[in-house]
C-alpha positions in Angstrom: 0.0 0.0 0.0 2.9 2.4 0.8 4.2 2.0 -2.7 0.8 2.5 -4.2 0.4 5.6 -2.1 3.7 7.0 -3.2 2.8 6.4 -6.8 -0.5 8.1 -6.3 1.2 11.1 -4.7 3.5 11.3 -7.8 0.4 11.3 -10.0 -1.2 14.0 -7.8 1.9 16.2 -8.2 1.7 15.8 -12.0 -1.9 17.0 -11.9 -1.0 19.9 -9.6 1.9 20.9 -11.9 -0.4 20.9 -14.9 -3.1 22.8 -13.1 -0.6 25.4 -11.9 0.8 26.0 -15.4 -2.7 26.4 -16.9 -3.9 28.6 -14.1 -1.1 31.1 -14.7 -1.6 31.0 -18.5 -5.4 31.0 -18.7 -6.8 32.0 -15.3 -9.1 30.1 -13.0 -12.4 30.5 -15.0 -11.0 29.3 -18.3 -9.2 26.2 -17.1 -11.2 23.0 -17.2 -10.6 19.6 -15.6 -10.4 18.2 -19.1 -7.6 20.7 -19.9 -5.7 19.7 -16.8 -6.1 16.0 -17.4 -4.9 16.3 -21.0 -1.9 18.3 -19.9 -1.1 15.8 -17.2 -1.5 12.9 -19.6 -4.3 11.1 -17.7 -8.0 10.6 -17.9 -10.5 13.2 -16.6 -11.9 10.6 -14.1 -8.4 10.2 -12.5 -8.4 13.8 -11.5 -11.6 13.3 -9.5 -10.0 10.4 -7.6 -7.8 13.0 -6.0 -10.1 16.1 -5.7 -13.8 16.1 -6.1 -14.2 19.6 -7.5 -12.2 22.1 -9.5 -12.2 24.4 -6.5 -10.6 21.8 -4.3 -8.0 21.1 -6.9 -7.0 24.7 -7.1 -7.0 25.1 -3.4 -4.4 22.2 -3.4 -2.4 24.1 -6.0 -2.2 27.2 -4.0 -1.5 25.5 -0.7 1.3 23.5 -2.2 2.8 26.7 -3.6 2.4 28.4 -0.2 4.1 25.5 1.6 7.0 25.6 -0.8 7.3 29.4 -0.2 7.2 29.0 3.6 9.8 26.1 3.5 12.2 28.2 1.4 12.0 31.0 4.0 12.5 28.5 6.8 15.6 27.1 5.1 17.0 30.6 5.0 16.4 31.1 8.7 18.1 27.8 9.5 21.2 29.0 7.6 21.1 32.5 9.0 18.8 33.5 11.9 19.5 37.2 11.2 17.3 36.8 8.2 14.4 37.1 10.7 15.1 40.8 11.0 11.8 42.1 9.5 13.4 44.2 6.7 15.4 41.2 5.6 12.5 38.7 6.0 10.0 40.7 4.0 12.6 41.4 1.3 13.4 37.7 0.9 9.7 36.9 1.0 9.1 39.4 -1.8 11.8 37.8 -3.9 10.5 34.2 -3.3 7.0 35.2 -4.3 8.3 36.7 -7.5 10.2 33.5 -8.3 7.0 31.4 -8.1 4.6 32.1 -11.0 1.4 31.1 -9.2 2.0 33.2 -6.1 3.3 36.1 -8.3 0.2 36.1 -10.4 -2.0 36.0 -7.4 -0.2 38.7 -5.5 -0.2 41.0 -8.6 -3.9 40.6 -9.0 -4.0 38.6 -12.1 -6.0 35.9 -10.4 -8.2 38.2 -8.3 -11.9 38.8 -8.8 -12.7 35.1 -9.0 -14.7 34.3 -5.8 -14.1 30.6 -5.7 -10.4 30.9 -6.1 -10.4 33.7 -3.5 -11.5 31.1 -0.9 -8.3 29.2 -1.5 -6.3 32.4 -1.1 -7.9 33.1 2.2 -7.2 29.6 3.4 -3.5 29.9 2.5 -3.2 33.1 4.5 -3.3 31.1 7.7 0.2 30.0 6.9 1.4 33.5 6.3 -0.4 35.6 9.0 -0.2 33.5 12.2 -0.9 35.6 15.3 1.7 33.5 17.0 4.3 34.8 14.5 3.5 38.4 15.1 3.4 37.9 18.9 6.8 36.3 19.1 8.3 38.9 16.8 7.2 41.6 19.2 8.2 39.7 22.2 11.8 39.2 20.9 12.1 42.9 20.0 12.0 42.4 16.2 8.8 44.4 15.6 7.5 47.6 17.2 4.5 47.1 19.5 3.0 50.6 18.8 2.1 50.1 15.1 -1.7 50.2 14.8 -3.2 47.0 13.4 0.3 45.6 12.9 -0.5 42.5 10.9 -2.8 44.4 8.6 -0.5 47.4 8.2 2.6 45.2 7.4 0.6 42.9 5.0 -0.9 46.0 3.2 2.6 47.5 2.8 3.9 44.3 1.3 0.9 43.8 -1.0 1.2 47.4 -2.3 4.6 46.5 -3.7 3.1 43.6 -5.6 0.1 45.5 -6.9 1.8 48.8 -7.8 2.9 47.8 -11.3 -0.6 46.6 -12.1 -1.9 50.1 -11.5 1.1 51.7 -13.1 0.1 55.1 -11.8 3.3 57.0 -12.3 4.8 55.1 -15.2 8.1 54.3 -13.4 9.5 50.8 -13.8 11.8 49.3 -11.1 13.4 45.9 -11.3 12.6 43.2 -8.8 15.8 43.6 -6.7 15.3 47.3 -6.4 11.7 46.7 -5.3 13.0 44.4 -2.6 15.5 47.0 -1.4 12.7 49.6 -1.2 10.4 47.4 0.8 13.3 46.5 3.1 14.0 50.2 3.7 10.4 51.0 4.6 10.0 48.0 6.9 13.3 48.8 8.7 12.3 52.4 9.4 8.6 52.0 10.0 8.2 48.6 11.7 11.4 47.8 13.6 12.6 49.1 17.0 15.6 51.4 17.0 17.9 48.7 18.3 17.8 45.1 16.9 18.1 42.1 19.2 21.5 40.5 19.7 22.6 37.2 18.0 21.5 35.0 20.9 18.0 36.5 20.9 17.8 36.3 17.1 18.7 32.6 17.2 16.1 31.9 19.8 13.4 33.8 17.9 14.3 32.1 14.6 14.0 28.7 16.3 10.6 29.6 17.6 9.4 30.9 14.2 10.6 27.7 12.6 8.7 25.7 15.1 5.5 27.7 14.5 5.5 27.2 10.8 6.7 23.6 10.8 3.7 22.7 13.0 1.3 24.4 10.5 2.7 22.7 7.4 1.8 19.0 7.9 -2.0 19.4 8.2 -2.0 21.4 5.0 0.2 18.9 3.2 -2.2 16.1 4.4 -5.2 18.1 3.1 -3.5 18.5 -0.4 -3.1 14.8 -0.8 -6.1 13.6 1.1 -7.9 11.9 -1.7 -9.7 8.6 -1.2 -7.1 5.9 -1.2 -9.9 3.4 -0.9 -10.2 3.7 -4.7 -6.9 1.7 -4.9 -7.1 -2.1 -4.5 -5.9 -3.4 -1.2 
C-alpha cells in the first residue's frame, strides 16, 4: 500500500503541476478539468480520484505553492537566523513570491476577482499571518509594539509593492531587486525598533518561528493529498 500511495502522490503532483501551469496561463475561470487531465497525460476521471471539485484542486495548487514558499523562507532562517530581522525577512519573502509564478500572479492581482479561487487564497493566509508569528516577533524585539493593526499594516505594505505595477500610476519601472530593497528600507524604518536584538536573541526567535510554521505545514500537506485511497485495490 505504501508503494501505491507513493505512486498516487506522484500522479497527484503531475496533476498539480499541470493545473498550476494552466492557471497562470489561462486564469481560473477558463481552465477546465479536461484541460488539466490532458496536460497531465491522464483521464479526466483520474483527476476526480484526487479532488472532487475544481475548487478543491486549485486550493491544493495554492496550498502546495504556499508550503514551498514557507519552506524556502525557513531554510533561509536555518542558515542565518539574522534573516528574521523584518526588513530582511520581507525582502526575501518578496523575492521568493516573484520567483513562483502562481504566487506572483495571485499577488499581482491577475487571479483576483474570482470568488471561488479567493476562498483558497484566504485559506492559505493562515500559513502567512499567524498571530503567534507576530506575537513572538514583538516579544523578541523584532517588531515595534506601537504600530496600529500591525499584521494588517505590514501585510498591506507588502501587498502594495506587488500590486503597484498593475496600477502603473506613475509610469516608473523598477526591477525586482530594487523593489525588494525599497520594501526593506520601509520596513526597517517603520516597523522595527531602533535597536535590533543580539545574536542569541535572534537565534532563539528564529528557532521559535521555525517551530511555529513547521507545526502548521503538515496538516496542509495532508489536506492537499487527502484523496480517497480506498479507490486503490488493497
